[in-house]
VMD Tcl script that draws the C-alpha trace (Angstrom):
set ca {
  {-12.56 11.71 -38.13}
  {-10.55 13.71 -40.99}
  {-7.34 13.27 -42.23}
  {-4.36 13.41 -40.14}
  {-1.83 15.63 -40.45}
  {1.61 16.69 -38.28}
  {2.55 13.71 -36.96}
  {5.09 14.16 -34.00}
  {7.01 11.50 -32.63}
  {8.54 11.95 -29.27}
  {10.35 9.48 -26.82}
  {9.29 8.22 -23.89}
  {10.81 9.92 -20.38}
  {13.31 7.36 -19.03}
  {11.32 6.55 -16.02}
  {8.35 5.89 -17.98}
  {10.16 3.76 -20.48}
  {11.74 1.74 -17.58}
  {7.76 0.99 -16.09}
  {6.44 -0.28 -19.58}
  {9.75 -2.44 -20.14}
  {8.58 -4.03 -17.00}
  {5.17 -4.37 -17.54}
  {5.19 -5.50 -20.81}
  {7.96 -8.46 -20.35}
  {6.64 -9.13 -16.61}
  {4.87 -12.15 -15.41}
  {2.70 -9.98 -13.81}
  {-0.08 -12.46 -12.89}
  {-3.19 -10.02 -12.03}
  {-3.28 -8.35 -15.39}
  {-7.06 -7.84 -15.45}
  {-5.58 -4.73 -13.27}
  {-5.75 -2.84 -16.18}
  {-9.42 -2.61 -16.81}
  {-9.81 -1.05 -13.23}
  {-7.20 1.70 -13.62}
  {-8.58 2.56 -17.16}
  {-12.24 2.49 -16.22}
  {-10.46 4.88 -12.50}
  {-8.89 7.30 -15.01}
  {-12.52 7.68 -16.73}
  {-14.30 8.16 -13.92}
  {-11.91 11.11 -12.58}
  {-12.40 12.72 -15.92}
  {-16.05 12.68 -15.75}
  {-16.26 14.05 -12.22}
  {-13.86 16.74 -13.19}
  {-16.18 17.81 -15.86}
  {-19.13 17.65 -13.37}
  {-17.09 20.27 -11.15}
  {-16.02 22.82 -13.70}
  {-19.76 22.76 -15.29}
  {-21.01 23.98 -12.03}
  {-19.73 27.41 -13.35}
  {-19.84 26.67 -17.00}
  {-22.90 24.52 -18.50}
  {-22.03 24.99 -21.68}
  {-18.87 22.29 -21.20}
  {-21.57 19.58 -21.41}
  {-21.89 20.49 -25.26}
  {-25.34 19.33 -25.12}
  {-23.62 15.82 -23.51}
  {-24.65 16.08 -19.90}
  {-25.25 12.24 -19.36}
  {-21.64 11.44 -18.04}
  {-20.88 8.18 -18.53}
  {-18.13 5.26 -19.45}
  {-18.47 2.54 -22.53}
  {-16.76 -0.50 -22.88}
  {-16.60 -1.90 -26.80}
  {-15.23 -5.26 -27.89}
  {-13.96 -5.78 -31.25}
  {-13.18 -9.49 -31.80}
  {-12.15 -9.37 -35.43}
  {-9.60 -6.56 -34.68}
  {-8.83 -7.84 -31.31}
  {-9.56 -4.33 -29.58}
  {-10.99 -3.37 -26.55}
  {-11.85 -0.12 -26.11}
  {-12.45 1.91 -22.99}
  {-14.26 5.47 -23.48}
  {-15.59 8.10 -21.50}
  {-17.44 11.51 -22.37}
  {-15.48 13.88 -19.41}
  {-13.35 16.55 -19.55}
  {-10.61 15.37 -22.01}
  {-7.09 16.53 -22.21}
  {-5.33 18.82 -24.51}
  {-2.06 18.25 -26.92}
  {0.17 19.41 -23.83}
  {-1.77 17.44 -21.16}
  {-1.79 14.47 -23.07}
  {1.94 14.48 -23.14}
  {2.06 15.46 -19.42}
  {0.06 13.35 -18.36}
  {0.92 10.29 -20.52}
  {4.61 10.89 -22.19}
  {6.06 12.18 -18.80}
  {6.00 10.79 -15.25}
  {4.23 14.01 -14.07}
  {1.50 13.38 -11.60}
  {1.72 9.59 -11.14}
  {2.82 7.37 -8.95}
  {5.30 5.93 -11.22}
  {8.44 8.01 -10.02}
  {7.24 6.78 -6.13}
  {7.09 3.11 -8.08}
  {10.72 3.18 -9.32}
  {12.41 4.12 -6.27}
  {10.68 1.17 -4.88}
  {12.12 -1.36 -7.39}
  {14.96 -4.30 -6.12}
  {15.91 -5.24 -9.41}
  {14.32 -8.60 -8.96}
  {11.83 -8.40 -12.03}
  {9.31 -11.11 -10.51}
  {9.57 -8.97 -7.37}
  {9.21 -5.49 -8.81}
  {6.21 -6.97 -10.96}
  {4.01 -7.57 -8.06}
  {4.52 -3.86 -7.18}
  {2.38 -2.79 -10.25}
  {-0.46 -4.24 -7.86}
  {0.40 -1.92 -5.66}
  {0.59 1.25 -7.57}
  {-1.56 0.73 -10.40}
  {0.28 2.97 -12.27}
  {-2.49 4.08 -14.20}
  {-2.94 4.21 -17.99}
  {0.23 2.34 -18.08}
  {-0.85 -0.49 -16.89}
  {-2.45 -1.38 -20.22}
  {0.89 -2.14 -21.37}
  {0.36 -5.44 -19.40}
  {-2.03 -6.47 -21.61}
  {-1.73 -4.99 -25.28}
  {1.01 -4.57 -27.72}
  {-0.39 -1.30 -28.82}
  {-2.23 1.48 -27.07}
  {-4.03 4.21 -29.10}
  {-5.85 7.29 -27.40}
  {-7.99 9.40 -28.62}
  {-8.90 12.99 -26.73}
  {-10.40 16.51 -26.96}
  {-10.96 19.00 -23.92}
  {-14.21 20.10 -23.08}
  {-14.57 23.52 -23.96}
  {-12.03 23.35 -27.15}
  {-13.11 23.07 -31.09}
  {-13.43 19.55 -32.81}
  {-10.16 20.48 -34.29}
  {-8.52 20.49 -31.38}
  {-8.67 16.74 -30.84}
  {-5.55 15.07 -30.35}
  {-4.64 11.08 -30.99}
  {-1.75 9.52 -29.25}
  {-0.53 5.85 -30.47}
  {2.63 3.76 -29.02}
  {3.68 0.29 -29.20}
  {5.67 0.83 -25.64}
  {9.11 0.40 -27.57}
  {9.95 3.99 -26.48}
  {8.68 6.33 -28.52}
  {4.91 7.08 -29.10}
  {2.96 9.50 -32.12}
  {1.18 12.53 -31.49}
  {-0.61 14.44 -33.93}
  {-4.09 16.70 -34.18}
  {-7.27 15.17 -35.32}
  {-10.55 16.28 -35.75}
  {-12.67 15.06 -32.79}
  {-16.77 15.75 -32.75}
  {-17.09 14.73 -28.99}
  {-15.01 15.46 -25.71}
  {-13.51 13.34 -23.60}
  {-10.70 10.31 -24.11}
  {-10.96 7.01 -25.75}
  {-8.45 4.38 -25.14}
  {-8.01 1.51 -27.50}
  {-6.03 -1.49 -26.73}
  {-4.80 -3.94 -29.61}
  {-4.46 -7.01 -27.19}
  {-1.60 -9.46 -26.82}
  {-2.18 -12.94 -28.63}
  {-2.69 -15.00 -25.98}
  {-5.21 -12.58 -24.28}
  {-8.34 -13.45 -25.73}
  {-10.13 -13.48 -22.16}
  {-10.42 -9.66 -22.16}
  {-12.26 -9.87 -25.84}
  {-15.09 -11.85 -23.78}
  {-18.18 -10.19 -22.65}
  {-18.87 -12.07 -19.67}
  {-15.02 -11.65 -18.53}
  {-15.49 -8.15 -18.43}
  {-18.58 -7.89 -16.68}
  {-17.00 -10.26 -13.78}
  {-14.15 -7.51 -13.45}
  {-16.33 -4.59 -13.59}
  {-18.32 -6.21 -11.09}
  {-15.26 -7.32 -8.74}
  {-13.24 -4.01 -9.09}
  {-15.70 -0.88 -10.70}
  {-19.13 -1.87 -10.00}
  {-19.61 1.44 -7.23}
  {-18.04 3.70 -9.59}
  {-20.53 6.70 -9.76}
  {-21.18 6.92 -13.35}
  {-22.94 4.38 -15.80}
  {-20.21 1.89 -17.43}
  {-22.12 0.55 -20.30}
  {-21.29 -2.31 -22.79}
  {-23.34 -2.90 -25.73}
  {-26.13 -5.69 -25.13}
  {-25.47 -8.95 -26.80}
  {-27.93 -9.47 -29.74}
  {-30.10 -12.67 -30.10}
  {-30.50 -12.54 -33.86}
  {-29.61 -10.44 -36.43}
  {-32.71 -7.60 -35.58}
  {-30.14 -5.17 -34.65}
  {-27.68 -5.89 -37.64}
  {-26.84 -2.82 -39.36}
  {-28.80 -0.49 -36.53}
  {-27.42 1.41 -33.79}
  {-25.57 -0.47 -30.55}
  {-27.95 -0.94 -28.02}
  {-26.34 -0.22 -24.68}
  {-26.66 -1.40 -21.17}
  {-25.65 -0.57 -17.57}
  {-22.96 -3.12 -15.89}
  {-22.46 -1.49 -12.91}
  {-24.41 -0.30 -9.49}
  {-23.39 3.11 -10.46}
  {-24.49 4.69 -7.26}
  {-21.81 5.94 -4.40}
  {-21.75 3.37 -1.97}
  {-21.27 5.61 1.12}
  {-24.91 7.15 0.57}
  {-26.71 3.66 1.09}
  {-28.09 2.40 4.48}
  {-25.55 0.23 5.91}
  {-28.16 -2.61 5.89}
  {-28.11 -2.03 2.15}
  {-24.20 -3.20 2.21}
  {-22.64 -5.85 2.71}
  {-18.78 -6.25 3.83}
  {-17.80 -7.22 0.27}
  {-19.28 -4.40 -1.07}
  {-17.18 -2.54 1.54}
  {-14.17 -4.33 0.29}
  {-14.77 -4.20 -3.11}
  {-15.70 -0.32 -3.08}
  {-12.02 0.58 -1.26}
  {-10.07 -1.73 -3.72}
  {-11.35 0.21 -6.24}
  {-10.88 3.83 -5.07}
  {-7.76 2.73 -3.62}
  {-6.38 0.91 -5.77}
  {-5.19 -1.50 -3.54}
  {-5.31 -5.43 -4.33}
  {-5.42 -6.17 -0.92}
  {-9.03 -5.50 1.11}
  {-8.88 -3.13 4.03}
  {-7.92 -4.36 7.32}
  {-11.31 -2.31 8.93}
  {-13.60 0.40 7.83}
  {-16.35 3.11 9.45}
  {-19.45 3.99 7.82}
  {-20.79 7.39 9.20}
  {-23.87 9.38 8.92}
  {-23.78 12.92 10.78}
  {-27.34 14.50 10.52}
  {-28.37 17.79 12.51}
  {-27.35 21.25 12.42}
  {-24.59 19.89 9.61}
  {-25.00 17.10 7.77}
  {-22.10 14.74 6.12}
  {-21.27 11.30 5.44}
  {-17.89 9.55 6.02}
  {-16.32 6.07 4.86}
  {-12.82 5.68 6.37}
  {-10.65 2.89 5.76}
  {-7.38 1.20 7.36}
  {-5.41 -0.01 4.78}
  {-3.90 -3.46 5.26}
  {-0.23 -2.29 4.56}
  {1.38 1.18 4.09}
  {2.27 2.91 0.44}
  {6.23 2.71 0.33}
  {6.23 6.58 0.15}
  {4.16 7.08 3.48}
  {7.33 8.26 5.45}
  {8.78 10.27 2.24}
  {8.03 14.15 2.15}
  {6.09 14.20 -1.02}
  {4.36 16.49 -3.79}
  {1.14 15.13 -4.08}
  {-1.22 15.48 -1.11}
  {-2.69 13.68 1.35}
  {-5.75 13.31 2.55}
  {-9.79 12.07 1.71}
  {-11.61 12.43 -1.76}
  {-14.22 15.25 -0.67}
  {-17.95 15.31 -2.30}
  {-20.50 17.98 -2.05}
  {-23.66 16.44 -2.28}
  {-22.04 13.89 -4.30}
  {-20.25 15.84 -6.70}
  {-16.39 15.35 -6.66}
  {-14.43 18.16 -5.41}
  {-11.20 17.43 -4.74}
  {-9.23 14.22 -4.73}
  {-6.82 14.81 -1.56}
  {-8.32 17.26 0.54}
  {-5.48 16.94 3.54}
  {-7.70 19.95 5.75}
  {-10.10 16.61 6.65}
  {-7.42 14.44 8.41}
  {-4.05 15.34 10.66}
  {-1.46 14.71 9.11}
  {-0.32 11.78 11.46}
  {-3.70 9.81 10.53}
  {-2.26 10.41 6.54}
  {-2.70 6.59 5.81}
  {-6.45 6.74 6.12}
  {-7.93 6.38 2.89}
  {-12.16 7.29 2.12}
  {-14.23 9.86 1.16}
  {-16.64 12.38 3.23}
  {-19.65 13.98 1.42}
  {-21.12 16.86 2.86}
  {-24.43 18.68 2.47}
  {-23.42 21.78 3.59}
  {-20.32 22.84 2.14}
  {-20.20 25.30 -0.99}
  {-19.88 23.70 -4.29}
  {-17.49 26.15 -5.13}
  {-15.14 25.40 -1.91}
  {-10.96 25.44 -2.81}
  {-8.46 24.16 -0.21}
  {-7.89 27.67 0.91}
  {-11.77 27.96 1.78}
  {-11.55 24.48 3.46}
  {-8.40 25.76 5.74}
  {-10.50 28.62 7.66}
  {-14.04 26.70 7.04}
  {-15.20 25.59 10.72}
  {-17.23 23.11 9.28}
  {-14.14 21.52 8.00}
  {-12.88 22.16 11.24}
  {-15.95 20.16 12.88}
  {-15.50 17.24 10.13}
  {-11.74 17.09 11.33}
  {-12.08 16.41 14.84}
  {-15.15 14.17 14.12}
  {-13.32 11.85 11.84}
  {-9.79 12.15 14.38}
  {-12.44 11.25 16.99}
  {-13.32 8.32 15.08}
  {-9.86 6.53 13.75}
  {-8.95 6.66 16.85}
  {-12.06 5.13 18.22}
  {-11.71 2.32 15.56}
  {-7.63 1.89 15.96}
  {-8.96 1.30 20.24}
  {-11.81 -1.02 19.24}
  {-9.53 -2.88 16.91}
  {-6.46 -3.00 19.77}
  {-9.19 -4.71 22.67}
  {-11.24 -7.03 20.18}
  {-8.81 -8.04 17.81}
  {-5.29 -7.93 18.95}
  {-3.79 -9.83 16.14}
  {-5.17 -7.65 13.66}
  {-3.92 -4.82 15.63}
  {-0.23 -6.02 15.80}
  {-0.62 -6.23 11.84}
  {-1.83 -2.32 11.71}
  {0.74 -1.33 14.20}
  {3.67 -2.71 12.23}
  {2.89 -1.08 8.86}
  {1.18 2.36 10.79}
  {2.79 2.48 14.48}
  {5.60 4.88 13.40}
  {3.28 7.23 11.94}
  {0.65 7.43 14.34}
  {3.34 8.49 16.77}
  {3.94 11.72 15.10}
  {0.43 12.31 16.66}
  {1.64 12.39 20.15}
  {3.83 15.26 19.40}
  {1.14 16.94 16.65}
  {-1.93 16.46 18.47}
  {-1.64 17.12 22.41}
  {-5.63 17.16 22.68}
  {-5.36 13.25 21.69}
  {-2.17 12.36 23.53}
  {-3.76 10.31 26.11}
  {-5.81 8.75 23.52}
  {-2.74 7.96 21.26}
  {-0.28 6.65 24.11}
  {-2.91 4.43 24.66}
  {-2.52 2.96 21.34}
  {1.53 3.04 21.34}
  {3.02 -0.38 21.14}
  {6.98 -1.22 22.58}
  {9.49 -4.14 22.36}
  {10.81 -4.48 26.27}
  {13.56 -5.90 27.86}
  {11.01 -8.20 29.25}
  {9.78 -9.41 25.84}
  {12.37 -9.05 23.69}
  {11.25 -11.97 21.54}
  {7.36 -10.59 21.13}
  {8.30 -7.50 18.78}
  {6.27 -4.15 19.24}
  {3.57 -6.05 21.54}
  {3.65 -4.11 24.76}
  {1.40 -1.40 25.71}
  {2.55 1.32 28.31}
  {-1.01 -0.09 30.10}
  {0.96 -3.09 30.56}
  {4.19 -1.92 31.42}
  {2.57 -0.38 34.77}
  {0.65 -3.21 35.13}
  {3.75 -5.39 35.49}
  {5.67 -2.67 37.54}
  {6.86 -3.42 41.09}
  {4.91 -1.42 43.52}
  {8.71 0.17 44.74}
  {8.81 1.26 41.09}
  {7.11 5.03 40.27}
  {8.64 5.55 36.66}
  {8.41 4.28 33.05}
  {12.17 3.71 31.71}
  {12.89 4.09 27.90}
  {15.92 3.83 25.76}
  {15.93 5.43 22.07}
  {18.60 3.64 19.58}
  {18.86 3.99 15.54}
  {17.36 -0.01 15.24}
  {16.21 -2.65 17.57}
  {19.41 -4.59 18.18}
  {21.33 -0.99 19.16}
  {18.52 -0.32 21.36}
  {18.65 -4.01 22.64}
  {22.38 -4.00 23.47}
  {22.61 -0.58 24.55}
  {25.15 -0.20 27.61}
  {22.76 1.86 29.51}
  {20.16 -1.11 30.50}
  {22.85 -2.92 32.27}
  {21.89 -2.02 35.78}
  {17.96 -2.50 34.95}
  {18.86 -5.84 33.61}
  {20.85 -6.68 36.86}
  {17.79 -5.64 39.02}
  {15.05 -7.06 36.74}
  {13.29 -3.62 35.68}
  {11.58 -3.77 32.38}
  {12.62 -1.24 29.83}
  {10.77 0.14 26.87}
  {13.08 -0.16 23.79}
  {12.38 2.57 21.12}
  {13.97 2.54 17.99}
  {11.62 4.45 15.24}
  {13.30 7.39 13.96}
  {10.46 9.55 15.29}
  {11.03 7.90 18.91}
  {13.39 10.71 20.07}
  {11.73 13.61 18.95}
  {8.23 12.13 20.21}
  {9.51 11.30 23.76}
  {10.70 15.07 23.65}
  {6.90 15.71 24.11}
  {5.60 12.88 25.88}
  {6.65 12.92 29.53}
  {4.12 11.27 31.63}
  {1.24 8.54 31.28}
  {-1.77 8.86 33.11}
  {0.48 10.46 35.97}
  {3.41 8.01 35.78}
  {6.63 9.84 34.79}
  {8.56 8.40 31.63}
  {12.68 8.56 31.95}
  {15.29 7.96 29.50}
  {17.96 5.41 30.61}
  {19.93 7.77 28.90}
  {19.89 10.89 30.15}
  {20.21 12.83 33.50}
  {20.82 10.77 36.33}
  {19.14 7.43 37.45}
  {18.35 7.04 41.11}
  {18.45 3.45 41.62}
  {16.53 3.41 45.26}
  {13.19 2.88 43.44}
  {14.29 -0.34 41.83}
  {16.28 -2.16 43.81}
  {19.42 -1.14 43.84}
  {21.87 0.52 46.16}
  {23.50 3.31 44.86}
  {26.72 2.77 47.54}
  {27.33 -0.35 45.93}
  {28.76 1.07 42.95}
  {31.69 2.41 44.22}
  {33.19 1.11 47.08}
  {35.95 3.78 47.15}
  {34.53 7.20 46.08}
  {37.55 9.63 46.68}
  {39.62 7.25 44.61}
  {36.72 6.93 41.65}
  {36.95 10.93 41.75}
  {40.22 11.12 41.42}
  {40.60 9.04 38.17}
  {37.04 10.68 37.02}
  {39.71 14.38 37.26}
  {42.38 12.43 35.42}
  {40.23 11.50 32.54}
  {38.39 14.86 32.37}
  {41.89 16.32 32.13}
  {42.79 14.37 29.02}
  {39.57 14.34 27.23}
  {39.10 18.44 28.26}
  {36.44 19.98 26.22}
  {34.80 16.76 24.60}
  {32.68 15.81 27.79}
  {30.82 18.18 30.16}
  {32.10 16.04 33.26}
  {33.18 12.54 34.24}
  {31.84 10.75 36.85}
  {31.45 7.06 38.03}
  {28.53 5.07 36.88}
  {26.00 4.00 38.55}
  {24.35 2.45 35.13}
  {26.79 -0.04 33.67}
  {28.04 -3.44 35.06}
  {29.75 -4.99 32.40}
  {30.62 -2.27 29.92}
  {33.52 0.25 30.16}
  {31.85 3.63 29.99}
  {28.92 4.86 28.21}
  {27.46 8.76 27.36}
  {24.96 10.36 29.59}
  {23.13 13.50 28.29}
  {21.19 16.38 29.43}
  {17.39 15.67 29.57}
  {16.36 17.83 27.22}
  {19.31 16.92 24.91}
  {18.65 15.21 21.57}
  {20.37 11.43 21.18}
  {23.66 11.10 19.53}
  {22.09 9.13 16.20}
  {19.66 11.99 15.78}
  {22.05 14.38 15.95}
  {24.26 12.04 13.48}
  {20.91 11.95 11.14}
  {20.07 15.72 10.92}
  {23.76 16.60 10.44}
  {24.07 14.16 7.58}
  {20.49 16.24 6.21}
  {22.65 19.92 6.82}
  {21.33 20.94 9.91}
  {23.00 23.10 12.54}
  {22.39 21.87 15.76}
  {23.34 23.73 19.06}
  {26.49 22.41 20.93}
  {25.63 19.69 23.88}
  {28.60 18.03 25.97}
  {27.81 15.02 27.33}
  {28.81 13.26 30.61}
  {31.06 10.64 30.34}
  {30.21 7.23 33.07}
  {32.82 5.11 33.85}
  {32.57 1.64 35.42}
  {35.61 1.67 37.50}
  {34.98 -1.86 38.38}
  {36.17 -2.75 34.63}
  {39.39 -4.09 33.95}
  {40.12 -1.42 31.03}
  {39.17 1.08 33.60}
  {41.48 0.27 36.10}
  {44.29 -0.30 33.92}
  {44.18 3.61 33.10}
  {43.66 4.03 37.14}
  {47.37 2.34 37.02}
  {49.37 4.33 34.64}
  {51.61 7.04 35.18}
  {52.27 7.50 31.08}
  {50.34 10.81 30.42}
  {50.27 9.73 26.63}
  {48.90 6.10 27.60}
  {46.20 8.18 30.08}
  {45.38 9.99 27.04}
  {44.89 7.63 24.57}
  {43.15 5.27 26.81}
  {40.85 8.18 28.06}
  {40.14 8.95 24.05}
  {39.66 5.10 23.68}
  {36.93 5.02 26.27}
  {35.15 8.38 24.96}
  {35.14 7.02 21.28}
  {33.54 3.42 22.04}
  {30.90 5.54 24.21}
  {30.32 7.64 21.36}
  {29.94 4.61 18.87}
  {27.66 2.75 21.34}
  {25.19 5.54 20.88}
  {25.10 5.61 17.54}
  {26.83 8.83 17.49}
  {29.69 9.63 14.71}
  {33.43 10.25 15.47}
  {35.17 13.46 14.19}
  {38.45 11.19 13.47}
  {37.42 7.68 12.44}
  {41.00 6.83 11.25}
  {42.42 8.13 14.32}
  {39.96 6.17 16.60}
  {41.65 3.18 14.63}
  {45.34 4.04 15.00}
  {44.72 4.73 18.56}
  {43.50 1.01 18.91}
  {45.43 -0.75 16.93}
  {48.68 1.05 19.00}
  {46.98 -0.17 21.89}
  {46.71 -3.56 20.83}
  {49.84 -3.71 19.99}
  {51.38 -2.36 23.19}
  {49.23 -5.07 25.02}
  {50.84 -7.70 22.95}
  {54.41 -6.48 23.48}
  {53.65 -6.53 27.20}
  {52.37 -9.79 27.32}
  {55.56 -11.25 25.23}
}
mol new
graphics top color blue
foreach p $ca { graphics top sphere $p radius 0.5 }
foreach p [lrange $ca 0 end-1] q [lrange $ca 1 end] { graphics top cylinder $p $q radius 0.2 }
display resetview
């Protein structure tokens, strides 16, 4: 390396500095995660060079044996991880290391709680790539040159993680990247060959490139000579091996390495398809959901795509339906072209075949889990159930299969969580019931306390309690299960004759109820479509009832807050003519009092449905006046 010139000093992006501070000062117990991350980055760099060299073999520059080297200098207290992969230009170093670009760091920061020890545990979930080096190092030095550029285009990056980094051009003969960590005083363990080999075996054994370390000499024969290197990993793509050659521990270790997950997977499926089309899939169900699973993200989701073991792209979302975006794994095809692009994938018939096969295989894996390991499936459902529900809308061809996997809380098992399948519900239905009843709400408590459930509880009829944000949208497309219709208890009219109720016993005096409804209708005007005596209510004074195709009020509120324009839908107001508040309104002749009582009933019903009042302050003032008037009457 020649003398360096043109040293530049830069400040880290604020978000990056926040992560560095957390890592440097945290008490994170899995410090060894840094080695997994650096080796994974080196492997990605080798993959990228191999792919780009398909169209330009000169990028290898005579060094086509892609590899990763790890070297320790005990005297200098340094650990070096180097590769001869694609390397980086000066601008790429700034983009990939000095800023937050193309990393999971922004999502990591959004998940921080402010509790340093609790936040430190997130490091293991996100890995956060290169920055994890600062868990163990008080100084990090990176040397890189991009393949295809001259030696003078080398770049040296260095930082102690204190807010700034130095950047300077250097002469570098070989392409690729070299990262040197100066270890903190108390971390001698990472200077020991046996410890490093153990970590490589645990986290990186199945990296598809040789990971090499210098041989340990028994005598001084090698003194002054060149280092002899030995491979310390298996360096074989796990998915290409026969199942009989792979242990469960191998499968788990491979997943943790490529998915950057400290937790083992919940389940997996390894399958090789041969015939007119040949491809191999290795699919994993994670134990827990990433923190950004439900967010709209710029990053792509999908599976790692290989063609004849050549890495093509990191997240081929065309290979998975969106509702299975939690699945991790690899697909290796013998038939796709090596120069395949995302645009080609979109139109390729083989890709559509692979996608259908993967979808079928994942759903079969989940069905088997639900049948044979219900406890494990309950764990899956807690993490990924809301995402799987999206498939009811997005994948009509698999709707019946997906419906069989759905799990719900119900009024009959409110302490059991979401554990009841639709098959369970139908099996428990009385012979006189021919409909699956459900209610949607903004959260589990609101669903359980919905006034629409009162008559069903009175007659012992089980109702599904749906409280995920996706539920109201899903149920708009989900009308029956195996021929049994589904009906919201909060929409449309309810026929009680099939569930043991008697429609006639709700109102002893229908003409008087109609007169009262007309009085309230006149007071509310255009706020409601109509007012009628309720067949649903036994305890509450009033409730809103939507049309069968209308969106629930809590969903309307969320969409309006997000800036969406929604068509106007006027709900019906149902009143419980036996409730003391309604009876009081019925006996009043004061038009102002009638209007205030009617508005109060309506606004209470809106709030109970998770809706938003147009005039919250007016509601509070009206409620206070009515409370004071009642106090005056009592005195």
